GUVO-90434 format. One record per residue: x, y, z of N, C-alpha, C, O in turn; residue in three letters. Coordinates in steps of 0.2 Angstrom, whole numbers, plus 5000, padded with zeros to 4 digits. Layout:
N
XYZXYZXYZXYZala
...
//
This chain:
386
494361335463495061325465495261365471495161425472met
495661335476495861375482496461415480496861405476leu
496561465484497161505484497761465485497761415489asn
498361485482498961445483499561485482499561535479phe
500161465485500761495485501261445483501461405487asp
501461435477501861385474502561405474502761455471phe
503061365476503761375476504161305475504061265479tyr
504561305470504961245469505561255466505561265459asn
506161265469506761295466507261235464507861245461pro
507061175464507561115463507661105456507161105452thr
508261105454508461095447508561015446508760985450gln
508260995440508160925439508660905433508560935428ile
509060855434509560835429509260765427509460715431leu
508960755422508660695420508960655415509160685409phe
509060585416509360545410509960515412510260525417gly
510160465408510760425409511360465408511360505403lys
511860455413512460495412512460555415512960595415gly
511860575419511860645421512260655428512260715430gln
512460605431512860615437513460655436513560705441ile
513760655431514360695429514260765429514660805430ala
513560785428513360855427513360895434513260955434ala
513460855439513360895446514060935447513960975452ile
514560915444515160945446515161025446515361055451thr
514961055441514861135442514361155446514361215448pro
513961115449513361135453513561145460513161165464leu
514061115462514361115469514861165470515361175466ile
514761215474515261275475515961255475516161205479pro
516361285472517061275472517361285479517161335483ala
517761235481518061235488517561215493517761205499gly
516961185492516561165497516761095500517061055496ala
516661095506516861025509516160985509515661005512arg
516160925506515560895505515560825509516060795510val
514960815512514760755515514360715510513760745508met
514560655508514160615504513760565508514160525512met
513160565508512760515512512360465508512160475503leu
512360405511512060345507511860295512511960305518tyr
511560245509511260195514511660135515512160135518gly
511460075512511760015514512359985510512659935511gly
512460025505513060015501512859985494513359965490gly
512259985492512059955485512360005480512459975474ser
512460065481512760115476513460095474513760115469ile
513860055478514460025477514459965472514959955469lys
513859935472513759875467513559895461513659855456arg
513159945460512859965454513260025450513060045445asn
513760045452514260095449514060165451514460205449gly
513560175454513360245456513860275460514060335459val
514160245465514660265470515260295466515460355467tyr
515560255461516060275457515960335453516360385452asp
515360345450515160395446515160465450515360515448glu
514860455456514760515461515460535463515660595463val
515860485465516560505467516960545462517360585463lys
516860525456517260555450516960625449517360675448ala
516360635450516060705449516260745455516260805454ala
516460715461516660755466517460765467517660785472leu
517760745462518460735462518860805464519360795467gly
518560855463518860925465518760945472518961005474gly
518360905476518160925483518460875488518560815487his
518460905494518660865500517960835502517460865502ala
517960765502517360725503517360685510517860645511val
516860695514516760645520516160605518515660625516val
516260535519515660495518515360475524515660465529glu
514660465523514260445529513760395526513260405524phe
513960325527513460275525513060255531513160275536pro
512560215529512160175534511560205536511260195541gly
511260255532510560285533510060235532510060205526ile
509660225536509160165536508560175531508460235529glu
508160125529507660135525507060185528506760215524pro
507060185535506660235538507160265542507360245548asn
507360325540507960355543507860375550507360405552pro
508360345554508260355561508660415564509260435562gln
508260445568508560505572509260495575509660535574tyr
509360445578509960425582510560425577511060445578glu
510460395571510960385566511060455563511660475562thr
510560495561510660555558511060605563511360645561leu
510960605569511260645574512060635574512460675575met
512260565573512960555572513260595566513760615566lys
512860595561513060635555513160705556513560745554ala
512660735560512660805562513260825566513560875565val
513560775570514160785574514760795569515160835570glu
514760745564515260745560515260805555515860835554ile
514660835553514660895549514960955553515360985550val
514760955559515061015563515861005564516161055564lys
516060945566516760935567517160945561517760965561ala
516960925555517260925549517160995545517460995539glu
516761035548516561095544516361085537516561125533arg
515861035537515561025530515061085529514761105533ile
515061105522514661155520514261135514513861185511asp
514261075512513761055507513660975508514160935509phe
513060955507512860885508512660855501512260895497leu
512760795500512560765494512260695496512560645498leu
511560685495511260625496511260585490511060605485ala
511460515491511460475485511060405487511260365491val
510460405485510060345486509360365485509160395481gly
508860325489508160335488507960395493508260435496gly
507260395494506960445498507160445505507160505508gly
507360395508507560385515508160425516508260465521ser
508660415511509260445512509160525511509460565514val
508760545506508660615505508260645511508460705513ile
507760605514507460635520507960645525507860695529asp
508360595526508860605532509260665531509460695535gly
509460675524509960725523509660795524509960845526thr
508960795523508560865524508660875532508760935534lys
508560825536508560835543509260855545509360905549phe
509760825543510460845544510560915542510960945546ile
510360935536510461005534510161055539510561105540ala
509661035542509261085546509561075553509761135556ala
509761015556509961005562510661035563510861055569ala
511061035558511761055559511761135560512261155563ala
511261165558511261245559510761265564510461315564leu
510561215569509961225573510261255580509861265585phe
510861275580511061305586511161255592511261195591gly
511061285598511061235604510461205606510461165611asp
509961215602509261185604509261115602509661095598ala
508861075605508761005604508460995597507861015596asp
508860965593508560955586507960915585507560925580pro
507760875590507060845590506560895589505960875587trp
506660955592506161005591505961025584505361045583leu
506361005579506261015572505660975571505160995567ile
505660905573505160865572504460875575503960875573leu
504560895582503960915586503560975583502960975584glu
503961025580503661085577503461075570503261125566lys
503661015567503461005560503861045555503761055549gly
504461065557504961105553504861185553505161215550gly
504261205557504161275556504661315560504761375558arg
505061285564505561325568506261325564506761345567asn
506361295558506961295555507161365552506761395548ile
507661395554507861465552508461465547508561515543ala
508761405546509361395542509461325540509361285544ala
509761315535509961245533510561245528510661285524ala
510961185529511561185524511261165517510761135516leu
511561195512511361175505511561095503511961075506pro
511061065499511260995497510960985491510461015488phe
511160925488510960905482510760825482510960805488gly
510460795477510360725478510460685471510360715466ser
510660625472510660585466510160525468510360485472val
509660525464509060475466509260405463509360405457leu
509160355467509260285464508660245465508560185463thr
508160265469507460235470506860275469506760315474leu
506560275464505960325463505360295467505160245467pro
505160345472504560325476504260385479503660405479ala
504660425483504460465488504360535486503960575488thr
504660555480504660625478505160675482505160735481gly
505460645487505860685491506460725487506660775490ser
506560705481507160735477506860805474507260835472glu
506260815475505960885472505460915477505060945474met
505560905483505060935488505460955494506060945495asn
505060985499505361015505505160975511505161005517ser
504960915510504660875516505160815517505560795513ala
505060785524505460735526505060695532504660725535ser
505260635533504960595538505560555542505960525538val
505560565548506060535552505860495558505260515561ile
506160445559505960395564506460395570507060405569thr
506160395576506560395582506460325585505960315588arg
507060285585506960215587506860205594506460165596ala
507160255598507060245605506360255608506160225613ala
505960295604505260305607504760275602504160285603thr
504960245596504560215591504060275588503460255588gln
504360325587503960385584504260395577504860395575glu
503760415572503960425566503560495564502960505564lys
503960545563503760615563503960645556504460645554arg
503460685553503560725547503760795548503560825554pro
504160825544504260895544504360925537504460885533phe
504260995536504361025530504561095531504361125536ala
504961115526505161185527505561205520505861165517asn
505361265517505661285511506461285511506761285505arg
506761285516507461295517507761225515508361225514leu
507361175515507661105514507461075507507461015506val
507361115502507261095495507961075493508461115494phe
508061025489508761005486508861065481508461085478pro
509561085481509761125476509661095469509561135464lys
509861035468509760995462509660925464509860905469phe
509360885459509260815459509460785453509160805448ser
509860735453509960695447509460635447509460595452val
509160625441508660565440508960525434508760545428leu
509360475435509560435430509260365431509360325435asp
508760355426508360295427508760225427508560175429pro
509360235423509760175423510060145430510260085430ser
510060195435510260175441509760125445509960095450thr
509160125442508660085446508660005444508259965446thr
509059995439509059925436509259865441508959815440phe
509659885446509859835451509459835457509559795461thr
508859875457508459865463508059805463507859775458leu
507959775469507559715470506859735468506659795469pro
506459685465505859695463505359725468504859755467leu
505459695474505059725480505059795481504559835482arg
505659825480505759895480505459935474505159985475gln
505459905469505159935463504459935464504159985462val
504159885466503359885467503159925473502659965472gly
503559935478503459985483503460055481503060095482asn
503960065476503960135474503360155470503160215470gly
503160105466502560125462501960135466501560185465val
501860095471501260105476501360165480500860205481val
501960185482502060245486501860305482501460345484asp
502060305475501960365471501160365470500860425470ala
500860305469500160305468499760335474499260375473phe
499960315480499560345486499760415487499260455489val
500360445485500460515485499960555481499760605483his
499860525475499360565471498660565474498360615474val
498460505476497860495479497760545485497160565486met
498260555489498160595495497960665493497660705497glu
498160685487498060755485497460765480497160815480gln
497260705477496760705472496060685475495560705474tyr
496060635479495460595482495160635488495260605494met
494960695487494560735492493860755490493460705490thr
493760815488493160835486493260885480493760925480his
492860895475492960945470492961015472492561035476pro
493461055469493461125470493561165463493861215463val
493361125458493461155451494161175450494361225448asn
494561125450495261125449495461075443495761025445ala
495161085437495261035432495961025430496160965428pro
496461075430497161065429497461005433497760965431val
497361025440497660975445497360905444497660855445gln
496660905443496360835443496560795437496760745437asp
496560835431496860795425497560775425497760725423arg
497960815429498660805429498760745434499160695433trp
498360745440498360685444498160625441498460565442ala
497560625437497360565434497860535429497860475428glu
498160585425498660565421499260525424499560475422gly
499460545430499960515434499760445436500160395436leu
499160445439498860375441498860325435498960265436leu
498560355429498560305423499260285421499360225419leu
499760325421500360305420500660255424500960205422thr
500560265431500760215435500460145434500760095435leu
499760145433499360085431499660055425499659995425ile
499860095420500060065413500760045414500959985411glu
501160085417501960065417502160025422502659995422glu
501760035428502059995434502159925433502659895435gly
501659885431501759815430502359795425502659745425pro
502459845420502959835416503659835419504159795417lys
503759865425504359865428504559795431505059785432thr
503959755432504059685434504159645429504559595429leu
503759655423503859605418504359625413504659575409ser
504559685412505159705408505659745412505759805411glu
505959715416506459745421507059785418507359825421pro
507159765412507759795408507559855403507959875400asp
506859875404506659925399506759995402506460015407asn
507260025399507460095401506860145401506860185405leu
506460145395505960195395505460185400505160235403asp
505260125402504860105407505060135414504760175418val
505760125415506060155422506060225422505960255427arg
506160255416506160325415505460355417505360405420ala
504960325414504260355415504060345422503760395425asn
504260285426504060285433504460335437504160355442ile
505060345435505460385439505160455439505160495444met
505060485433504760545433504060555436503860605438trp
503660505435502960505438503060505445502660545449thr
503460475448503560475456503760545458503560565463ala
504260575454504460645456503860695455503760735460thr
503460685450502960735449502360725454501960765455met
502360665457501760645461501860685468501360695471ala
502460705470502460745476502960805475503360815480leu
502960835470503360895469502960965470503261015469asn
502360955472501961005474501461035469500961065470gly
501561015462501161035457500361015458499961055457val
500260955458499560925459499260945465498660945465ile
499560965470499260985477499161055477498761075482gly
499361105473499161175474498461185472498161155468val
498161225476497461245475496861195476496361205474gly
497061135479496561085481496661065488497161075491val
496161035491496161015498496560945497496660915492pro
496960935503497360865503497160825510496860855514gln
497260765509497060715514497560695519497660725525asp
498060655517498560625521498460585527498860575531trp
497860565528497660525534497960455533498160425538ser
497960425527498260365526498960365528499260315531thr
499360415526500060425528500160425536500560385538his
499760465539499860465546499760405550500060385554met
499260365548499060295550499660255548499860215553ile
499860255542500460215540501060225544501460175545gly
501160285545501860305549501860265556502360235558his
501260255559501160225565501360145564501660115569glu
501060115559501160045557501960035556502259985559leu
502260085553502960075552503360075558503860035559thr
503260125562503560135568503560075573503960065577ala
502960045573502759995578503059925575503259885579leu
502959915569503059845566503559845560503659785558tyr
503859895559504359905554504159875547504559855543his
503559885545503359875538503659925534503759985536leu
503759915527503959965523503460015522502860005523asp
503660075521503160135520502560115515501960125517his
502760095509502260075504501760025506501160025505ala
502059975510501659915513501059945517500459925517gln
501259995521500760025526500260065522499660055524thr
500460095517499960135513499460085509498860105509leu
499760035507499359985503498859955508498259935506ala
498959945514498559915519497959965521497359945521val
498160025522497660075524497260105519496660115520val
497460125513497060165508496460135506495860165507leu
496360065504495760045502495160045508494660065507pro
495360035514494960035520494760105521494160125522gly
495160155520495060225521494560255516494160285518met
494660235510494160255505493460225506492960255505leu
493460165509492760135510492460165516491860185515thr
492860185521492560215527492260285525491760305528val
492660315521492460385520492160395513492260455510arg
491860345511491560345504491060405503490960435497arg
490660425508490160475507490460545507490260585502glu
490960555511491360625510491760625504491860685501ala
491960575501492360575495491960545489492260535483lys
491260545489490860515484490960545477491060505472arg
490960615477491060645470491660625467491760605461ala
492260625471492860615468492960535467493360515462lys
492660495471492760425470492360405463492660365459leu
491860435462491460425455491860455450491960415444leu
492160505450492660535445493260485444493460475438gln
493560465449494060415449493860355446494260325442tyr
493360325448493060265445492960275437493160225433ala
492760335435492660345428493260355424493360325419ala
493660405426494260425422494860385423495260385418arg
494960355429495560315429495360235428495760205425val
494860215430494660145429494160125424494060065422trp
493860175421493360165415492760145417492360105413gly
492560155424491960125427491360175426491360225430leu
490960165421490460215420489760185420489260225419val
489660125420489060085420488860065427489260045431glu
488160055428487960025435487860085440487960145438gly
487560065445487360115451488060145454488560115453asp
487960195457488560235460488960195465489560195464glu
488560165469488860125475489260065472489860055474asp
489060035467489359985463489960005460490559965460gly
489960065457490560095454491160105459491660095458arg
490860135464491360155470491660095472492360085473ile
491260035474491559975476492059945471492659925473asp
491859945465492359925460492959955459493559925459ala
492960025460493560065460494060055465494660045465ala
493760045471494160025477494459955477495059955478ile
494059915474494359845473494859845468495359805468glu
494859885463495359885457495959915460496559895458arg
495859965465496459995468496859945472497459935471thr
496459905476496759855480497159805475497659775477arg
496759785470497059735465497759755462498159715461ala
497759825461498359845457498959845462499459825460phe
498859865468499359855473499659785474500259775474phe
499159735474499359665474499759645468500159605468glu
499459675462499859655456500559685456501059655453gln
500659735460501359765461501759725466502359745468met
501459675469501859635474501759655481502159635485gly
501359705482501259735489500659715492500059725489val
500659675497500059645500499659705504499959755506lys
498959695504498559745506498159725512497659765514thr
498359675515498059655521498559645527499059625526arg
498359665533498759655539498959585540499559575542leu
498559535539498659465539499259445535499659405536ser
499359485529499859465525500559485527501059465525gly
500559525533501259545536501259515543501659535547tyr
500759465544500859425551500459465557500659455562gly
500059515555499759555560499059545561498659525556leu
498759545567498059535568497759595571497959655571asp
497159585574496759645577497159675583497059735584ala
497659645586498059675591498459735588498559785592gly
498659725582499059785579498559845578498859905579ala
497959835577497459885576497459925583497459985583ile
497359895588497359925595497959965596497860025598asp
498559935594499159975596499160035591499460085594ala
499060035585499060085581498560145583498760205583val
497960125585497460175587497660205593497660265594val
497960165598498260195604498760245603498860305606asn
499260235598499760285596499460345593499760405594arg
498960335588498660395585498360445591498460505590leu
498060415596497760455601498260485605498260545607glu
498860445607499360475611499760535607499960585610ala
499760535600500060585596499560635594499760685590his
498960635597498460685595498260685588498160735585lys
498360625584498160625577497460595576497360535574leu
496960635579496260615579495860655576495260655576val
496160705572495760745567496160755561496360805559lys
496060695557496460695551496060705545495460705546leu
496360705539495960715533495760785531495960825534gly
495560785525495360855522494860895526494860955526glu
494460855529493860885533494060885541493660905545his
494660855542494860845549494360805553494260815559arg
494060755550493460715553493660645554493260605556asp
494360625552494560565553494760555560495360565562val
494360525565494560515572494760445573494860415568asp
494860435579495160365581494660305578494960255576ala
494060325579493560265577493560255569493560205567ala
493660315565493760305558494360265556494360225552ala
494960285560495560245558495460175560495760135556ser
495160165566495060095567494660055562494859995560arg
494160085560493660055555494060035549493959985546ala
494460085546494860075540495360015541495359975536ala
495660015546496159955547495759895548496059835546leu
495159895551494759825552494559805545494559735544gln
494459845540494259825534494859795530494759765525leu
495459795533496059775529496359715534496959705533ser
496059685538496259635542496459575537496659515539leu
//
């Protein structure tokens, strides 16, 4: 196992009715900005619950944060934060709203420097950030319990990640009943997103870290078992609760400590989203099966472990088991309603050229746990998912 430094200060309030419990967690007298997306929280009752919990505070609302939060929109919120002397932020929504709130928290205290530098430096230059909490309504990204964020700049078609310990949420509410009104497309996306988050940390090479491996495998098995139930039993609260907690555990840092991590699928997927506006999970479902195939030799030991422990594939030759595990992965994504081929989104080989060109322009040509995923490997992975 590799050395690690683990830190996660986020308080989790889990279960139905927990939104009301945020009241004492926000400092008395704080001026609060409540941030959300397209307004679905007003239809499912979450908005009213949050407003009731904030009853003792001055509240400024900022709606309209996009599914891939845009830098241009977030900078408008930063201006309001400064003008209204906001000192606490509350994100209400899915991972995109929480990601956007993390950027606003840092950009509001970034001084006179250009806030885009936060993205260019990956968050390493953040020296201060406003405190914030979150109320999660879409389980997928794990942003409610980590210090990472991904922001899109529409003007330049760039999608950049950043991370810093100063942008951990102070608290996050996970009420699975808030997910009942989600469209099934978003439910399926969330399951796939969480699955790939686990794979990026698990599917590398062995370093004798059985705790992390077994934990990751348990999360994958839970998603495989419970994920389809979210589509066939959409009113099952226990199923929603299990998926919500699994998605949080997939990217709160626990399974990633002491092990190598990959993230090449995400970097390629970000370019697909920036160029063609595919959902984040859709890009992951397209890229991962091809990436596993292209890198099967470097990942052979873990692929065989994955085949045996997650899919129960223990008979036959090694290559056959690896092939079957990759195909089962693709089939699971399709079962969740997420297409795994570029053609399923109306894209052809021209999209591959565009994505690879962007990877080269952004110097994303040494990806993966071994830094050996170059432009050719990225191209090959995408070609396998035409």
